N, C-alpha and C positions, 0 to 999 in steps of 0.2 A: 660285467656283461658276459653271459655264457658264450663260450667259443664255438659251441656246436649248434648255435641258433640257425635255423634254416631261413630266417627272415631278415635279420639285421646284421650287417657286416661292418666291421671297422677295418682300417687299412692293414692291421696286423693279420687279419684273417685272410685277406686277399692274396698275400704273398706277392703283391705287385710292387708298385713304386710310389714314392711320395711326390707330390707336386712341389714346386718352389713355394716358399713361404707366402708369397703375395698372391697365390692363386688358391681358390677355395672350391673348385669344381673338378669333377672327374674328367679325364680325357683319354682317348685311345690314339695310339701312334702306330701306323703301318701294320694294322692287324690283317693277317691272312689266315684262311682256313679252307682245307680241301677235304672232301669226302670221296674216296675212290678216284674217279677221273673228273669229278665235278669241282671246279674252283668256286666255292660259295662266297668267300670274302677275299678281296685282292688289295692289299696295301691300303686298308681303310684308315683314314685319320680324321678325327673329329674332336673338337673341344666343346663339351656340353655347356651351353650358357646357363647362367644362374637365373632362377625364378622365372623360367619359361615352361610352357606346356608343349612338349615336343611329340608330334605324331610320327612314328616310324612306319612307313608304308612301302608296299611292294607286293608283287604277285606271290602266290604260294610257291615255295621252293627257292625263293631268292635269297634266303639266309637271315630273315628277321629274327626268328627264334634262336638261331645259332649265335647271332650278335648279342642278344639279350643274355644267353647262357654264359657267354664269355665275360660280359660285364658283371654278372653275379657269381662268377667263379664256379659255375656248374659245368663248364667246359673250358678247355684251354685252346688258345690260338696256336697255330703252327709257327707263326712268326709275329713279331710286334709285341706291344705291351699295353696294359691298362694302367694308367697312372692315377692314383687317388691321393687326395690330401690327408694329412694327419687328422685322426679322429673323425673321419668322414663317415656318415651314417647313410646306408643304402638299404632300402627294403624292397622286396619283390613278392608278387603273388605266386605261390608255388603251384605246380601243376596238379597236385593232389592234396587232400586235406590231412590234418594231423590225426594219426591213427590212435593217439593216446591223449585226448584232450582233458582239460580240467573238468570238474564234476558238474558245472553249470555253464550255460551260455555266457552269462555275464563274466564269470571268472575266466573263461577261455578268451573272451574278447579283451579283458584287462591284461592278460598275459602277453598281448601283442606289444605293449609298451614295456620292453625288457627292463629298463632301468627302474621305473617306478614299481613294477611288480617285484623286482629283486629287493628294493628297499622295503616294501611291505612284508615280504617273507622274512627279511632280516629282523624287522621290528617284532613280528609275531614270535620268532625264535627267541629273541631277547626277553620278551614278556614271559614266555613259557619257562625259560631258564631262571628268571628272577622269581617266578612263583614257586619254583622248587628250591633254589639256592641263590638268594640275593647277594649281589656283589657290586661294588662301585664301578668296577671295570665293565660289567655288563650294562649297568645303567648308563655309563658314558657312551658306550657303543649304541645304545638305544637312542640317546639324545642326538648324537651325530647323524644317525640314519634318519631320524624324524625331521631334522633340519633340512637334510637333502630332499626328503619326500615333500616337505612343505614348499621349499623354494622352487621345485620343479613342477608344481601344480598337482601334487598328489591328491589333494582334497577335491579337486575339480574333475579328476579323471573318470570317476564312476558316472557322473552326470554326462560327460562326453561320450562314454561308452554306450549309455542307454540311448542317447540321441542317434548315434551311428547305427545301432541295431534296429531301432524303429525306422530310420530312413531306408534301410536295406530290406524292410518288409517283415522283420520279426515282431511278434506281438508282445506288448508290454507285460502281459501276465505270464509270459513264457520264459522270462529271463533265468528262472531257476531250473529249467529243463536240462536234462543231460544231453550234450551234443551228439552222443552216439545214437540217440533216438531219431535224429534227423536224417533225411535223404541226402544223397551225395551232393545234389545241387545246393541245398541249404547249408551244408557244411562248407562248401566252397564260398558261399556268401559270408560265412563266419570268418573264413580266412581273410577275405577282403576287409571285413570289419577290423581285424587285428592289424592289417597293414595301415588302415586309415588312422588308427589311434596311436601309431608308433612314433610320430613326430620326427621323421627322417629328413635328411638333406635332399635325398632323391628317392622318388617312388618309381618303380618299374612295374607296369601292368601289361600283361599279354592277354588280349581279348577279355577285358573285365566285364563286358555286358553279356557274355554268353549265358550266364546262369541267372540273369536278372529279367524281371518283367518291366513294362514301360514305366510305372510309377517309380520303381527303384532306379532305373536308368536316369530318369530326370533328376531324382534326388542326388545321385552320384555326380552328375554333371555339375550341379550347383555346389556340391561339397568341394569338388576338385578345383572349381573356379576360384575358391577362396583359399586354397592350399598355398602356403607361403614359400615352400621350397620349389624344387624342380621336378617336373613330371615327365617321364618318358613312357609312351604307351603305344601298343599295337591294337588297332581296331579295324574292322571292315564295316562298321556302322557309319555310314556317310554323315548322318545328322549329328552323331556323337563327335565325329572328327571336326565337323564345321563349327560346332558349338564350343569346343574345348581348345583346339590347338592354336597356338600362337606362332609356332614354327613347324614346318613339315620337312622331314628328311626322307628322301626317296632312295631305296636300295634296289639297284638294277644291275645285273651282270657283275656282281661283286663290288660295285662302286657306290659310294654314298654321296648324295648331293643335297644341299640345304636350300630350302625355299622359305621366305618370310611369309607368314600368314597361314590360314587354314587350308582345308583340302580344296575347296573351290578356287582359292587364290593360286594354289599349286598347279591346278589344271590350266589356268590361264597363262601362268608364267611358263609352264612346260611347252605350251603351244607356241609362245613367242620364241622360246629357246630353240625349239624344233625348226621353226621357220628360218631362224638365223643359221642353224646348222645346215639345213638343206641348201640355203643360198651360198654358204661357204663351199660346200661340196661341189655345187654347180660351177662356181668360179674356178675352183682348183682343177676340176676335170676339163673345163674349157682351155685353161692354160696348158694343161698336160697334152691335149690334142694338138694344139698349135706347135708345141715343142716337138712332139713326136713326128709331126709332118716334116719339120725342118730336119730332124735326125734321119728319117727315112730317105729324104731327098739328097742330103749332102754328106752322109756318113762316108761314102766311098771316095769323095773328093778330098785330095790332100790339102788343098787350100782352105777347106772348111772343117777339117778334122778336129781342130782344137775347139771350134765353136760347137760342133756336134757333140763332142765329149762333155763340154760344159753343160749343154742342155740335157744330156743323159743323167748327169748328177742332179740337175734341178728336178727332173722327172722322178728320180729316186726319193728326193726330199718331199716332193708333192705326195708320192705314194705313202711315205711315212706319216705325213700330216693327215691324209685321208683315213689312215688306220686309227688315229686318235679321236676322230669325230664319230660318235655313236648316235645314230638316230633310231629311235624305237620304231618297231613295226606298227603300221596302221592297224587299228582294231577293225577287223572285218565285220560285216553285217552277218547276222545269224537268222536262219529260217528253219522252222519246224517242217520236217518232211511231210509231203502230202500223203497221209495214210488214211485208211478207210474207217474213220471214227464214226460209230453209229449215232444217228441223230436222236433217236428216242422220242418220248413224248414232250409236250411243252412244259408240263410240271415235272420237276425232277425229284423234289422232296416235299413232304407235308408232315409237320409235327403239330399235334393238337393237344394242348393241356398236358404236356409231357413233363414228368419229374425224373431227373437223372441223379445217379450216385451209385455207391456200392451198397453199404448197409444203411447209411444215413443220406438224406437228400443234399446234394450240392447246388442244384438248380431246379427251380420249381415253376410250374405253369408256363412251359415253353410253347409258344406258338411261332412256327417258322415255316414259310413257304419259299422254296427256291425254284427258279425258272431256268429253262435251258439257256446256257451261255453266260449266266451271271458269274461274277468273280467277287466273292465276299470275304473280307478280312475280319477275323475274330480277335479281339484284344481284351486285356484285363489283367489283374494281378495274378501271380502264381497261386496254385492251390485252390482255385475257386470253381473249377469245373470245365475249363476250355478243352483239355485233352479228353476228359470224360465224355463231353458232348460229342466229340468226333468219334470216339470208340462206340458210343451208343448208336450213332447214325450208321456206322459201318457194320453193326451187328456183333461186334466183339463182346459187348456186355448188354444185357437187357435193360430197358427202361424200367424204373420203379413204378411208374404210373403213366397212363396215356398211350397213344399210338404213334409209332414212327412208320410212315408209309413212303416207299420209293415209287417213282412214277413208272410209266410203261417203258419196258426195254431199257431200264437204267443199268449200266454196267459200272460198278464202283471200284476204285482203287484207293488205297490208304497209305500215305507216306508217314510212318511213325517216327518219333524221335530216335528210336533204336535201329531204324532200318539200315543206316549206313554201317553200323557196327556188325551187322549180321551177314555181311557179304565178303567173307574172308575164306575163299576156297583156293584150291590148287589150279583152277582153270584160268585161262586168259580172259581179258576184258571182252574180246569178241565172242569167245566160246560161252561166256556167262550170259551175254545178251542173247545169243542164239538159243541157248537152252531155255531161257525164260520166255522167248518169243519165237517158237518154232514155225509159226505161220508166215513170218516175214521173209522176204527174199534177201539174198546176200547184199544186194544194192541198198535195200531199205535199212538193213542192220547197220551198214557202214555210214549211211546218211544220218541215221539217228545218233550214232556215236559222234560223228563229226559235229552235229548240232550242239552236243554237250561237251565240246572241246577235246575229244579224243581223236588223234590223227597220227598217221605214220606208225612209228614203233609203239605208240601207246596201246594199240589194239592187241599187241602180243604180250603186254605186261601181265604178270600173274596178279590176280586180285588181292592176294595176301600182302603184297608190297605197296599197295596204293595208300595214299594219304587219306585222311578223313574226308577232305573235300572231294578227292577223286572218287572215293567210294560212293559219296552222296550223289555225284553226277551220274555214276553208273546206275544207281537205283532209279534216278529220274528217267534215264533212258529206258530202263526195263518197264517202268510204269507207263510211260507214253507208248511204248511198243505193244503193250497188252490191249491197246485200243479201248480205253474206258471213255465214257461220256460224262463221268462225274468223278472228280479227284478231291480227296481230303488230304490235307498236308498239315503236319504238326511241327512247327519251327523248322521249316525247310532250309533256312539260310544259315543255321549253325554249321560250322566247319568251312563255309564257303568264303573265298576271297571276293573282291569287288567285281572282277570280270565274271566269275561264275554266278554271282548273284544277278548281275545284269543280264546274263544269258538266260537264267531261269525265269526272270521277270519277263523277258521278251518271248520265251516259249509259251508261258502262260497267257500272255496277251494274244498271241497268235492262235492258241488252242481254241477250238470251237465249242468245247464242252463247258461244263459248270465246275467251278472250283470254290471250295470252302477251306480257308487256311487260317491257322494260328501263327502269329508272328509278333515279335517284339521289335522288329526292325522297321522303324518308321518310314524310311525311304522306300523300302520294298513294299510296304502296305500302300503307300501313296501311289506307287507306279503300277501296281497290279490290281488293286481293289476298285470295283465299281461302287461298292458300298461297304460300310464298316459297322459291325455290331460289337457291343461291349457287354461283358458279364460283370455285374456289380451288385452287391447285396442280395445274391441269390436270384437275380433276374437277368434275362437277356433283353437288351434294348439298344437303341441307337445312342452313341455317346452325345452328351450335352455339349 
């Protein structure tokens, strides 16, 4: 096994610790990690159970990626240890694709199974050597390697690789294509294929659905359901979480708590826990008030001094107990500020017999009428024209055939997939919004930022230090502030945590204008869209 592999780790590579012989799963003991003044992880201990599908959840900035990086040896804890069993195999999805892939898609996918690929390379090396200078020693090495290849399923691996590639959306006729000809999104899919074929004890996936369309997400769900090892994954796709997770672990304020069941089960259990915590706090505070009254009344009396001192110590113990009980803040309701969005005409968009594409048609004979206030979700596989349709409607590219007509006084805004990455300036959050929306009052600017979760010191943050999700929320605020009555959005939920997605969905529901959006997030589509359109086989239609 190559020691420099970025995907598969043995215990020797981790430089961590072995478990006791009778334990076969990884665990963490009292892990702590701090960045500047922020305590991200605080004495976290967890024994990962075998053959479970574990969802790691928490808001942006709570330390989920930090914990995964420590588990995969990409980062080190300030305190504590990761304990791994001997010969333990862990694979994880890297944050970037392999810059130097094999010559074909299929070969690069097969290279994900390090052992079998190494056996195959060794056999080819032996055959080449025997062709030039035959020796019994080389023949014996070939026979031993072949036996290992056979017993570990080497003759089935190519068929498995092809099924995985097809499931993730690759075309069967393209297996010999050079990976370097693919876009970044498709190359990340290829990295995922390499993970799935590697047969590890533990798979770690951080937002695996980000580069996938709906058919591929559904295929991945089914594939991971049949995975015989342990899965640890981070996702903000509510449907994906509910379909897949058997255990949910919640990371909040540096602490990790386990809940049995999927995400919906976690929400119910957390409400019960919260109710119990609030009840405990109320009882303790009532006891404290009674004792404080006794102390205030009798502290000066010598005959009661001992009793008063005893109650003071009890109050101190109650205070210590109250500090250990952490109740999460209530999620507040969100409202889109009342801004002067233009009403426009009743018909917002008319497309008659339109063909779209660049040099070759992607979508033909499109007939589409959108009316004021409609919220339309657009779904379908990647690469079939969803983004191209939005770009054509926005005027970024011309239609190949037919007429695209906007209605009377339509003011259009377009959130592209690259929009969040383009907002890295030296300005603050508030200054950026002000520059983008000079017609808004200071009160309206601050109300708009508050609606998209920016508050207090967030307004003075430099945009260059914002996370991907924060940049996306700032772009949303800029778009709404420009007072459009027709918004196009291409995968707006990428980079967003669940709270941010819920906020965006609520803002779009409250928005009086028309929205046409592309999304692979099923929960988001369900909560925002009045109607859904699907692109399939070069046609725009309602899904069957």
